[in-house]
C-alpha angles and dihedrals in degrees: 000000000000118000112255115226109209091188088075092062094044088063089073089068097053121102091229092059092047090054090052094048105046094176092065092046093051091047093053091048091052092049090051094050092047091050091050093051091046090051092048091048091050092051092052092062127092117250138186111211141156116245130184118226127185112238132211122197113218138177095031119188113280121244090021132091132200115250093188134049115244120212115294094212141032124216108217126194103217136180121209146125118285092250091056093046092050091051091047092048089056092051102037097094090054099042113063124186113251115218106197098203100192095038096047093048096039091242092301094142096044095050096048131068092212109126099208133049132180113199125193106224096204090073089064098051090108094053092046091048089059088070091062133066119266088249090075122072117199112214104173143353135216134239092043092202133044119203118208117186113185133193123205118251111232136176129221142153117257129189119253116236114210105222099203137161109196131189114182129205116247114287092014122112139181103262098195146000121306106248140179129214108249097026092203136029136204114252131183131196144107114334091233090057098042092048088067097040109106100170145350112239126215119235107275113276122198122194125184131201092354118189103165141047113284121222114170141155109241136178126242121237115257115243118204113245093010126102114210116204094206118046099185136036135185113254116211123190115174111216126182140169111256132207132193120253137173135207135180108236125189118234124220133198109242122221092005116160113247090235093063127075118204124189116201125206106241103011091197129047132201112246115201119193147150118249134180116254092239091060099037096100095049100052114109138170093255088066087073128068115190127175145162121221124253089210089063088058091048089050089060099248116162096206125039123218114224117239118208100219094174131015131173109262093222098061127085141193094030118191128183119212107226106015094197132042136208121222147185130208111232121216109233097187118120118241 
């Protein structure tokens, strides 16, 4: 087969060749003019077509929030001349339909406590048509029904949760609960959402090698769909230097009958603990209540585990030495 040279055919497209062959040039001009007249004739005719338009919902009822998502576009059956449709096609992506919920429905949704509404869109064709030029006639609209599901907006107080990561310097301890001021905030939002909201967290706070009390203004985390009346709270973390201390604490036998005498070995145990320097002078043995259980003796146990029935709330790292006691039952009968 002979090799085909495409360059030869490309010459037909060059201006120089068209000047040399006037018949081809005249032919192409005629085709172009005919196409133009055909296009203009087509645009001058009347058409009925379906067109998609984005929709925006405005003027929603106050104190209510949608729990569903209505359609994001309407399909309109329109009738217009080709010129008008072409112009509209070019502008449709920039010109959404505005559905004024309260105005179109005469405030029906705002004045009623009903949570669900079904609206027939055809009854609003006239109001929607006002957003178009008079050259376009709207014949029908899809979807034919809009569903609006509303949830009631409520208010309540919710606890603040301090979201804190704390790293203390050696010999320093947290001397109390981490608190915020205020400790709760007012929130408002859909009932379905607030019914599951247990707390509002602060933005995460990280502190390293801390050796003093922290008092700082911090922001609250945003929660989608929830309005928080207070945006910032004061975070308070009490920090204090601790020292080790020890006390000898007597141990009792709980629930023992008065007729029985029990002797414990030893009858006092050493309690080792960490305590803040500010509370060191006020700690005393009566702040502790230690006991072993009579029921353990009845159960035949040889060693009794000590139960800490009461401990001071401001001490940490408590150790009992020993943790278990031996015992004997004394005979109280007279010879």
